[in-house]
N, C-alpha and C positions, 0 to 999 in steps of 0.2 A: 504493500500500500504506500509506504514512504517513497519507494523508488518511482512509483507511478505518479505520486503527487509532485515529486521533484521534476520529473519529466514534463508534467503538465505546466508547471510554473515556467520552465525554460521555454516550452513551446509558445506560451502566451507572450512572454517578454521578447522573444526573438522573432516569432512568426506571425503576430497579429497583422491582419490584412491592412489596417489603417496605417501601419508603420512603413508601408511601401508606397503610399500614395504621394501625390504632388505636395500636399500640405502636411506631410508626416512630421510629428514632433521630433525633437532631437533624441528624446528618450521616452520609453513607455511610461505612461502615468503611474503604473504600479511598481516601477523600478525603485522609487524612493522607499515605499513601505517594505518592499522585499529586502532591500539592503539593510534597513533598520532592524528588521526581524532577524536577519542572519547575525548581525553584530550583537544584538540583545541575547540571542540563544548561546552564542559562543562565550559571551562574558558571564552568562549564568552558569555555564558548565565548564568553562575553560580552566578554572583552577582546581576542578574536582579530579579525583583519582581516575574516575571513569570517564574516558575521553570519547565515548561513542558518539554522543550528540555533537561534540566539537567536530569530529571527523565528518559526520553527515553534513554539517553546515559548511565545512571547508570544501567538500565536494560540490555543493551547490554554488558556492562562490567561484570555484574554478570555472564553472560553466557560465556564470552570469556577470562576473566582474567587468568584462568589456562593455556591458550594456548599461552600466550605471553612470550618472552624472559625476563630474569631477569631485565635488565636495564629498560625496559619499564614497567614491573610490578611495579618496584620502583616508576617510574614517575606517574603511574596510582594511586598507593596507596597514594602518596603525594597529588594528586588531590582530591582523596576521602576524605582525612583528612581535606583538605582546605574547601571543600563544607560543611562538617559537622559542621564547625564553624559558619555557617549561622543560625544554630538553627531552620532550617525548618524541621518540624517533618517528612514529607514524604521523603525529600531528605536524612536525616540522616538514616531513616529506609532502604532506597534503598542502601545507601553506606554500611551499615552493612551487608546487604544481599550479596553484592559483596565480602566483606571480608570473609563472611561465605563460599561462593562458592569456593573461592581460597583455604582456608585451608581444606575444606571438600574433595577437589579433590586430596589432598596429592601429589602435583606435585613434580617433581625431582628438584635437585639443580640448573638446567639450567633455571628454572622458578622462584623458591623461594629458595634462599640460607638460610643457618642457620642464618647468620647475619641479613638479611632482615626480616626473621620471628621474630627474637628477637626484632628488632627495631619497628616492627608493634605492638607487644605486649606492649612494653613500651609506645609507643605513645597512644595506646587505653585507658590507664589509665586516660589520660587527658579528655577523653570523657565518663567516667563512669557516668551513670545517678544516681540520688539520690535513696535511698531505697524505696521511695514512688512512684517513676515514673515507673508504672507497665510494659507496653509494651516495652519501650526502654531498661529497665533493663533486661528483659527476653532475648531480642535479644543480648545485650552486653554479658551476661553470656554464651550464646550458642557460640558466636564468640570466646570468650576467651577460652572456653573449647576446641574447634577445633584447635585453634592456639597453645595451649600448647601440645595437643596430637601430632600435626605435628612437633613441635620443639623437643620434646623428641625422636620422630622417627628419626629426622635428627642428633641430638647430645644429648645423654642422660644426661650428666653432666650439660650442660648449661640449658637444659629443666627443670630438677629437681630444679635447682637454681631459675628459674623463677616461678616454681610451688609453692614454699614456700611463695613467695610474694602473689600469687593469692589466696592461701588458706586463708591467713590473711584477704584479701579484701572480699572474697566471704562469709566468716563467718559473716561479718557485715550485709550481706543480710538476715541472719536469724533473724535479729531484725526488718525486714520490717513489716508494718501493713498488707501487702498483703500475704495471705497464698500461692498464686501461686508463688510468688518470693521465699518464704522460701522453698517450695517443689522443685522449679527449681534449686536453689543454691545447695541444698542437692544432687539432682540427678547429677548435673554437677560434684561435688566433688567426688561422688561415682564412676562415670564413669572415672574420671581422675585416681583414685586409681586403678581401674580395668585395664585401658589401659596403664598407664604410670609408675605405681609403682609395682604392683604385678609381672609382667613378669621379672622384673630386680632385685628383692630382693635377689635371690640366689647369683647373681654377686656382689651386694652391700655389702652383709655380715652383721655382727653385727652392730646394731645401738645403740650407747650409748650417754650419755649427753656430752661427750668430743670428739665425732666423728668429722671428717672433711669431706669435699667433699660431694658426694651424700648422704652419711649416715647422715650428718649434716642437709641436706635439708629435709630428711624424718623426723628427730627429730623436726625440726621447724614446718613442716606441722602438725605433731601430736599435738604439743603444741597449735597450733591455733585451732584445732578441740576440744581439751580438755577444752579450754577456754569456750566452749559452755555449760559446766556443771555449770558455775557460774549463780547466780540467775537472772542476767539481761537477760539471754537467756531462762528463765523458760517457756515462752510461746511456745518455739520451741524445748523443750527437747525431744519430740518424734522423731523429725528429727535428732537432735544431736546424739541420741542413735543409730539411723540407720547408721549414718556416722561413729561412733566409732566401730560399728559392722563390717562395711566394712573395716575399718583400721585394726582391729584385724585379719580379714580373709586375707587381703593382705600382712601384714607384721608382724604379731604377733610372728612368729617363730624367726625372726631376731631382731625385735625391742622391745622385751619384757622388756629389762632393762629400757627403757624410758616410759613404759606403766604401771608400778606397782602402781605409785601414782594414776593414773586414775582408776585402779581396786579398790583401797581403797575408792576413792570418790564414785564410783558406789555402793559399798556395803553400804556406809553411806547413800546414797540417798535411797537405797532399804528399809532401816529400818526407814526412815522418815515417820511420820504419813500421811496417805491419799495420798501417792505418786501414781499418776495416770498412770504411764507407766511401771508397773512391767513386763509385757510380753515382751516389747521391751528391757528392761534392762536385763532380763534373756537371751534373744536372743543374746545380745551383749557379756555378760559374757560367754555364751555358745560358741560363736565364739572364744573367748580368750582361753577357755579350749581346743577347737579343734586344734587351731594353736600352742599354747604355751605348751600344756600338763597340766594335773591337778597338777603336782608337782610344776611348776612355779607359777600357779595361787594361790595355797594354801600357798606358801611362802609369796605371797603378801597379801593375805586375808585368814588367818588361819580359820579353822572351829570353833575354840575355844571350842572344845569338847574333853575331855580326859577321860571321864568315871568316874571322881571323883566328878562330880557336885551333889550338894544336891537337886537342883531344876531341873525340866524338861524343863526349859525355854532355848531353844537353838536359839538365834537370827539369827545365820547364817546357820540354818539347810536347808534353801532354796537352798544353794549351792549343796547339795547332789543330788537332782533330775536333776539339771542343768549339773553337772558333768556326771551323769549316761547317760543322753540323748546325750551328745556331745563328750564324750571321744573317741579318735581314735588314732591308731598308737602310743601308749604310752608305757612306760616301765612297764612290769609286776612286776618287782622288787619293784617298788614304792607301788603297792597295797599290796604285801606280807609283806612289812615292815611298812606300815602306816595304811591301811584300815583294814587288817585282825586282827592285834592285837587290834585295836579300837573296831571292831565288837565283838571280843571275850570278851573284858572287859565289854561292854554294855550288852552282852547276859548273862553274869554271875551275873549281878546285880539283 
């Protein structure tokens, strides 16, 4: 009976015919009383040892939160955060599902304003699980991913500012003993680059170490990812290389001034004995070649071949097939002034 009643309430609030007409109201008239009822029931039972009623109400909120007006969404979110302090595993999981549902729906500012979205993100840092807490951490990462995508959609500058903090926090997840957490954190960061960064890079323009505004946020995000090449992350280097590859693809064209040191680090790693991730590293450098162009990459990491060498030991010769396989839309003039003379010199030896 309860499930049928919940289904009926959802159908009325989401599917009433007058909500789809030309003069449809922003929210169903019953949304206010429904939200107040949910809050009241959770507060009545929230502190009790028996959490069944709370769980039922949280399930209802998961389905209906995107239908409420902003004032009540804020009240509901405050209630969700309060019950999460009880440290009841199921209650916390259901509350996180409700947040996920809200952000995933990408509601308009009449339901979720830029300010409220940012406030929820800031509040959720207080509920970040530890790196070894598998399921709660996976849920937290997914909610934060959706929250940031929505915030960038609402206001790009503010969203990118919040993203730089999240990148720093999410990178610590790559130190988790659980491979699922490492993979999930990497996927979340790659998705954020694709959804929130790549589409805006042309507008953001050049990213340098002295940049301000959104460009500064991009530089901070990249520094957090680059930190993954330090030895304490060595168990997750495969995932770090995937993330750097996504970074080069998303913003290599505009952000190459802050990426040169990273390219040098990648080349040093490539030459270290028994390095196990050469294919992933080549893919990352290939992405840099495709986005920045071979000229920029070779300025950062020269081939160190000029044709006058006495030995045939060319440590960076691996760059040649990487450039060959990934070069695109580059200046022909660079090849005629750099590669052709080098090829002629080598051929004549």
